[in-house]
N, C-alpha and C positions, 0 to 999 in steps of 0.2 A: 691152706695156701699153693704147698707146692702141688697137690694134685691138681689143682684148680688151675695154675699154670701150665700143668701137664697138659691139661683137656683143652686150653686155648691153643697151645701150638699143634697139637693134631688137629684141631679142626681148620687151622692155616693150612696146613699139610692137606689137608683131604680136597681143599678148594681146589678147583682147575685154574690152570694156569690161563692170563688173559694177557694176550698182546696188543695193547692201546694204540692207536696212530693217532696225535694229538695235530691240530693243520696250524701252520707258519702263516705267516701274511695276515690279511683282514679278516680275516675267521678266528684267530687265536683270540684276541681279547673277549669277542660274545662267548668264545665255548668256555674257556678258563672260568669267566665270572657265572655261567650257567653252571658247572661244575662245583665252585665255589660255595655257591647258593645251596648248592645239593649235598652243601657237606661233606665235598670231597678236595682236598687241598691240593696244589700241583705246586710244585717249587723246579725253577729254572736255574741253573749254574747261570751266569754271563755267556758264555762262549756254548755253553752244552746242548746236547741235543738227546740227552735220554733225562729227562724231569725226574724227579721223586713224586710220587703220589701215596697219599694217606688210603690205599686199598692194597689188603693183604692180595700177595701172588698176582701184581698186577704189574707188569713189565712196559714202560713208554717210551716211545721214541716222538720227536718232533720233527715232521716231515708238510713238505709241501702237500696240498688237497690230493693234486694227482698221481703222486706217488702213492700216498695211503692208498689210492685205489687200485692203481697195479699191485700193490703189495697183496692186499685184499685177495684180490684174482688170483694170484701166486699164491696164495695160502702163507705167507710169512708174518703175518698180522691177521690178528682173528677180528678185530672190529675198531670203526675210528670215523673219525667225521671228516666229510668232502661234502661240496656242491654236484647238485645231483648235474646239474649242465657237463659237468666231466664226467659224469656215469655213461653219457650220450656220447659224449665225443670220444672217450677210448673205447667203448663197446664193451665196456667190463662186466662178468657177470658174476653180480653180488647180491645181498639181499637187505633190501631196505627196512631198516628196524622203527626208526623213528626221524619225523620232520619235526625239525625244530622251529623253523620258522624264520629264521635269523637270517641276516642278509638277503633278504629276498632281492631278486635281481628278475631282468628279462635278457634273453639272447635275442639279440635284432639286427634284421638288416639296415643300415644306413649309407644314404649318399648324400652329396649336394644337392642333386638334381631331384625334384620330387617325382619327375615321371621316367627315371630313368631305364625303370625295367620294361617301360610300354615302347620307349625308342628303342631300346636294344631288340628286344622281339620284331618291331614290327621292321628295323633296318638291319636286323641280322647282325648288330654292333658288337665286336668283342670286347669284353669286358675282364677287367683284373681285380680280382676281389681279394682283401686283405683281412687275414683273421688268425689266431690262435687256435682256432675250435676247426681243426681239419675236416674231420669225419662231418660235422654238423654242417658245415660251408658248402662241402663237395656233395653231399646228400641234397644240398638244398639246391645248388647248380642244376645237379641231375634231375630233381623232381619238377624244375621251373624249364627244362627243355634250353638253357644257357648256354652260348660259345661263351667257355670263360676262364680264366686260367690265375688256378689258387696261389696266393703268394705268404708264408708263415711270416706272420707278425710275431714278436718278443716281448710286448708290451706297446703302450701310445698308441695302439691301433688307429685312433682317430687323428692321429696326426697323417694317414698316410695321403687322402683325399685331400687335391684334384691329382696331384701330381704323379704320385706313385701308384694309384688304386683308382679305380671309377665307382668301387663300393663295399664298404667292409660288411663283416658280421662282427659283432661285439657285443658284452652283456652291458648292462645301464640299470643302475637302482632309479635314477631319476630323470635320467634324461639331460641333465643340464650341461655334461662335458659335450657331450653329441651337438647341443645346440649351441655353445660357445666356440664349437670348430664349424658352424654353419650346414650340422648334416641334419638330415630331414630322417625318422626311423618309416622306413617303407614296410616292415612286415615284422612282425613277434615269431618268433622260428622255436621258441623253447623259455621255459620258466624255471628257476631254480631258487635253492635255498640251500642252507646249511643241512645238512643231515645225518643221523648215525647209519652206519654201513658194518655189516659183517661179512665177513666170509663163507662161502658153502661149507666149506669143511667144518667153519665153528661151529656153524648155524645145525649142523648136523649132528655134532658131540654134544649128547645131553647136558653133561656138566658147563663145558662152554656157555650152551645158549642160556641154561639157568642164570650165568653172570651176567651175560649179556643182555638177557630182558631183565635182571634186578639194576644194571646201569639204567637200562632205557627207563623203566620205573621212576627212579629217583630224578632223573632229567625232566621226563612228562609232569611230576608232581612242582617242579618250579615252575614250568611254564604255565601252568593250571594256576598255581599262587599267584603268579603275575598278573593274571587277567581278573582275579577277585580280591574283594575286600570283607574283612568282618566289621558287621556294623553291631553293637551294643545298643541298650536303651532301656532303661526304666519305662512302665506303662502302670496304669492305675487297675486294681480288679474290673472295674464296669469297663474300661474299654479293650481289653485284655484279647476276648475273642474276636473282636474285630479287626484288631491289628494281626494278629497272626493269621488271620483269613486276608488280608489284604497284603503284607510283607512278601516280599519276593524270597526265598530262600534255595541252598543246594538242594537239600531233602526236607529235612523238618527243623524247626527253630530249637535252641536251646533256650530252656522255660525254667527261671526257680524262682521260688518265694524271697522277699526281700526280708530283711532280718523283724523288721518293724511291723511286717504284714499288711503294708500298706500298698502294695501291688505286686508285681512284678519285676525280674530282672530278665530280658530277653537278648539271645544272642543269634544272629542269622549272617550265612555268610553268602555274598552276592556280587555278581558280575560287575567290574569295575567301570562298565560302562553305564550301567543304570544307577549309582549312586548318587549324579546328580538329581536324577527324577525320584529314587526313592524318599531323601530326607525330606524333601519340602512337601510330599505326600504323607509320610508317618507325621510331623507334626499338624498337619492339616486335619488328623484325623482326632484330634486333642488326646489328654491323658498322657501322651509319649514327653517324658525329659530325658537329658543327661543322654545324649546321641555320644558316641565317640567312634570314630571311624579307624581302623586299621589296617596295614598290609597283612596279606598272609603269605607265610614263606613258602608253605608248600600243602599240595593238597593231595592225598591219595586214597583215590574213590574208592 
């Protein structure tokens, strides 16, 4: 037992240290839930910024996504979660490891007047453009050849028009906040979601890269699991070949003989969005009974 304990300790010491940045704000809940479902527990104290994590040789800091990206760029963090919109806006040089697809948003140009851009170009009107996204906004102004002044917003960008800005550049998930403030989407300039990024330095380090790829694999397995269901059912011997031929499956079904020899037990993993069509199809073939559908926690291909 002592030798085994020493071996575990030595293995932990051999693991490359990983400095992880976890996001505050709207991304936090989704990322923490994702990690939890991957078997990684994160415990945050009431006012603390350094959570405890159930991964050996990993130190964690709770930060704004923008700061995570800046620290990855500077090399003071190895890996972290942030939105792709801020990669574009900050112009940081980082490695995108995994797109979780969480918190999908569009970065849009919006204004009270649907014809604002046409009028501004024809009448050579000076515009005031408000946004939190300085680089994205200035690039858009330049690309459209507009005479415009950038005004930095620090939240509630949709409240600027019409008195304090002619147009805004902001992110939106559904467009409902813009609509509630009488703003029309004129153009989509970028699309974003919560993604896992690594620093160039960590990605070039074999030990750190291995750990980052393992973290990515665990997260990816949860994302795949969420999109699939396990379907189990019994089928008679007479129908087994026809059912196996027509049942959808990731690779090949698991088939076992029933105890009483009256048929087979079959298990398949299928995309969640085909469950509603698969169950009636199975029943229509005849000989299929006792169908059970269950969630899949993780899938590692």
